C-alpha positions in Angstrom: 28.4 4.7 -3.9 26.7 3.6 -7.1 28.9 1.5 -9.4 30.4 2.5 -12.8 28.5 1.6 -15.9 24.8 0.7 -15.9 22.8 -1.6 -13.7 21.0 -4.6 -15.2 17.8 -4.0 -13.3 16.2 -0.9 -11.8 13.4 -1.2 -9.2 11.5 1.9 -8.1 8.9 2.6 -5.4 5.9 4.4 -6.7 3.9 6.7 -4.3 6.1 9.4 -2.9 9.0 8.3 -5.2 8.1 8.0 -8.9 4.5 9.3 -8.5 4.1 13.0 -7.8 2.0 14.4 -4.9 -1.0 14.9 -7.3 -0.9 11.1 -8.0 0.4 11.5 -11.6 3.5 10.4 -13.4 5.0 13.0 -15.7 5.4 12.5 -19.5 9.1 13.2 -18.9 9.3 10.2 -16.4 7.5 7.9 -18.8 9.9 8.9 -21.6 13.0 8.3 -19.5 11.7 4.9 -18.4 11.1 3.9 -22.0 14.7 4.9 -22.8 15.9 2.8 -19.9 14.0 -0.2 -21.1 15.3 0.4 -24.7 18.8 0.3 -23.3 18.2 -3.3 -22.2 17.7 -2.6 -18.5 14.8 -4.4 -16.8 12.4 -2.2 -14.9 10.5 -3.4 -11.8 7.8 -1.5 -9.9 8.2 -2.3 -6.2 5.3 -0.9 -4.3 3.2 -1.4 -1.2 0.1 -1.3 -3.4 -1.8 -4.6 -3.3 -2.8 -6.6 -6.4 -6.2 -4.9 -6.3 -4.3 -1.9 -7.7 -2.6 -3.7 -10.5 -4.2 -1.7 -13.3 -3.2 1.6 -11.6 0.3 0.3 -11.2 0.6 -0.7 -14.8 -0.5 2.7 -15.9 2.1 4.4 -13.7 5.0 2.2 -14.9 4.0 1.2 -18.4 7.3 -0.5 -19.3 7.7 -2.5 -16.1 8.8 -6.1 -16.7 7.6 -7.2 -13.2 5.4 -5.8 -10.5 6.4 -6.4 -6.9 3.2 -5.7 -5.1 1.9 -5.7 -1.5 5.2 -4.9 0.0 6.8 -7.8 -1.8 4.2 -10.5 -1.1 2.8 -10.6 -4.6 5.2 -10.7 -7.6 3.7 -10.5 -11.1 5.6 -11.5 -14.3 4.0 -9.1 -16.8 5.1 -10.9 -19.9 3.7 -14.3 -18.8 0.7 -12.7 -16.9 1.4 -15.0 -13.9 2.3 -14.6 -10.3 5.6 -15.9 -9.1 4.7 -15.2 -5.5 1.3 -14.9 -3.7 1.8 -14.6 0.1 -1.0 -14.4 2.6 -1.2 -14.0 6.4 -3.4 -16.4 8.3 -6.2 -14.6 10.2 -5.3 -16.3 13.5 -1.7 -15.0 13.2 -2.9 -11.5 12.4 -5.3 -11.6 15.4 -2.3 -12.4 17.7 -0.2 -9.6 16.2 -3.0 -7.1 16.7 -3.5 -8.2 20.3 0.2 -7.7 21.0 0.1 -4.3 19.4 -3.0 -3.1 21.2 -1.7 -4.3 24.5 1.2 -2.0 24.1 -0.2 0.9 22.1 -3.9 1.0 22.9 -6.9 0.6 20.5 -6.2 0.6 16.8 -8.2 1.4 13.7 -7.7 -1.6 11.4 -8.5 -2.2 7.7 -7.9 -5.5 5.9 -6.8 -6.2 2.4 -7.9 -9.7 1.5 -9.1 -9.7 -2.2 -6.8 -9.5 -5.2 -9.0 -8.5 -8.2 -8.9 -5.0 -9.5 -10.6 -2.4 -7.4 -11.7 -4.9 -4.8 -12.7 -3.3 -1.5 -10.9 -3.2 1.8 -12.6 -4.7 4.8 -13.2 -3.2 8.2 -14.2 0.2 9.3 -13.8 3.2 7.1 -11.1 5.6 8.5 -11.5 9.2 7.4 -7.7 9.7 7.5 -7.2 7.4 4.4 -6.1 9.7 1.6 -7.0 7.6 -1.4 -10.4 6.8 -2.9 -11.4 3.3 -1.7 -14.5 1.2 -1.2 -14.8 -0.2 2.3 -16.8 -3.4 2.9 -18.0 -3.1 6.6 -17.1 -6.2 8.5 -16.3 -6.8 12.1 -12.7 -7.6 13.0 -13.7 -11.1 13.9 -15.2 -11.6 10.5 -12.1 -10.2 8.8 -9.9 -12.6 10.7 -11.7 -15.8 9.8 -9.5 -16.4 6.7 -6.1 -15.4 5.2 -5.4 -11.8 4.2 -2.8 -10.1 2.0 -2.1 -7.5 4.6 -3.6 -5.2 7.2 -3.4 -1.5 7.9 -3.4 -0.3 11.5 -3.5 3.2 12.9 -3.2 4.4 16.4 -5.7 7.0 17.8 -2.9 8.5 20.0 0.5 7.7 18.6 2.0 8.8 15.3 2.9 6.2 12.8 6.7 6.1 13.6 5.9 5.6 17.2 3.5 2.8 16.5 6.0 1.2 14.1 8.7 1.3 16.8 6.4 -0.5 19.1 5.4 -3.1 16.5 9.1 -3.7 15.6 9.8 -4.4 19.2 7.0 -6.8 20.0 6.2 -8.6 16.8 8.8 -11.3 16.0 9.9 -11.2 12.3 9.1 -14.9 11.9 5.5 -14.1 12.9 4.8 -11.1 10.6 6.5 -8.2 8.9 5.6 -4.7 10.0 6.4 -1.5 8.1 5.0 1.8 7.1 4.7 3.4 3.7 3.8 7.0 4.5 0.0 6.6 4.9 0.0 7.1 8.7 -0.7 3.4 9.0 1.5 0.5 10.1 1.2 -2.3 7.5 1.2 -5.9 8.7 2.3 -8.4 6.2 3.2 -12.1 6.2 6.5 -13.1 7.8 9.5 -12.7 5.5 7.6 -10.5 3.1 9.2 -7.3 2.1 10.4 -5.5 -1.0 13.9 -7.2 -0.7 12.5 -10.7 -0.7 10.1 -9.7 -3.5 12.9 -8.4 -5.7 14.9 -11.5 -4.9 12.1 -13.6 -6.6 12.4 -11.4 -9.7 16.2 -11.5 -9.7 16.2 -15.3 -9.5 13.7 -15.5 -12.4 15.8 -13.3 -14.7 19.2 -14.4 -13.5 20.3 -11.0 -12.2 22.6 -10.6 -9.2 21.6 -8.1 -6.5 25.0 -6.4 -7.1 23.6 -5.3 -10.5 20.4 -3.8 -9.2 19.7 -0.1 -8.6 16.7 0.9 -6.4 14.8 4.1 -5.6 12.6 4.8 -2.6 11.3 7.1 0.0 9.9 5.3 3.1 10.8 2.7 5.7 9.1 0.0 3.6 11.9 0.6 1.1 14.6 -0.3 3.6 14.7 -4.0 2.9 15.3 -3.5 -0.9 18.0 -0.8 0.0 19.7 -3.5 2.1 19.3 -6.1 -0.7 20.4 -4.1 -3.8 24.1 -3.7 -4.4 24.6 -1.5 -7.5 23.0 1.6 -6.0 20.4 2.9 -3.5 18.9 6.3 -4.2 16.5 8.2 -2.1 14.3 11.1 -3.2 14.9 14.3 -1.4 11.5 14.0 0.3 12.4 10.6 1.8 11.9 9.5 5.4 15.1 10.1 7.6 15.6 6.3 8.0 16.0 5.9 4.3 18.1 9.0 3.8 20.5 7.6 6.4 21.2 4.5 4.4 21.0 5.9 0.8 24.1 5.9 -1.4 22.8 9.0 -3.2 19.9 11.5 -3.0 18.0 12.8 -6.0 15.4 15.5 -6.4 11.9 15.1 -4.8 9.1 13.1 -6.4 7.4 16.3 -7.4 10.6 17.3 -9.3 10.7 14.0 -11.1 13.8 13.0 -9.1 13.9 9.4 -10.3 13.7 10.4 -14.0 16.2 13.1 -13.6 18.7 10.7 -12.0 18.1 8.0 -14.7 18.4 10.6 -17.5 21.8 11.6 -16.2 22.8 8.0 -15.7 21.9 7.2 -19.3 23.8 10.3 -20.6 27.0 9.7 -18.6 
């Protein structure tokens, strides 16, 4: 159960958790986050979004002290405007991971995130199932794998995302790459030892906060590592994936009902 008093640091996922289904963050949520920060509690946005979406992330969490991006692989100190972590996955390692997955799951549609500047394109073949506006730079898979990438998105033509994730978890060793899914119908392939838990650990070390003093919010399997890492409290929104609901200390309202803000408003008022 969440601890008495207040946490020293709050980390929240964005899409599906803080951000509503229409891709907006309510004025109520912004107001509550400002009150949280005014109370001296640090705020961290912990998201699967890569650094190419930094401006969007800043707009969604305006008072964030740190941004944990790309599933934990990139950690931005907002005050200092510098990265504390910039992890990349070698192309030859990713090629091996994709070969393992396709040997077990069949052909995959794959897009690659390699560039970090704002609004930079993804590489690969455009997939019509992608729900967000994005620019795709057409490249062959071989061309995409010639260098390091931030992460890759893989979708099966036959299996749903949880089935593909189960296969990937079984056949991809964690010391080779990290595999997860964030609700986009894609498995995401990241560098080994990269997840939201290890990303938040970088922040905690930088500010001198113990994991026992951290409260986290999330909705999808990519939030499991930070749920396992944080000790003050782990809260899922009501629309969360069953895997996350199973390990949550508490459940708040859905993202469309401003569940994170409602929870924090009550916490500040208690």
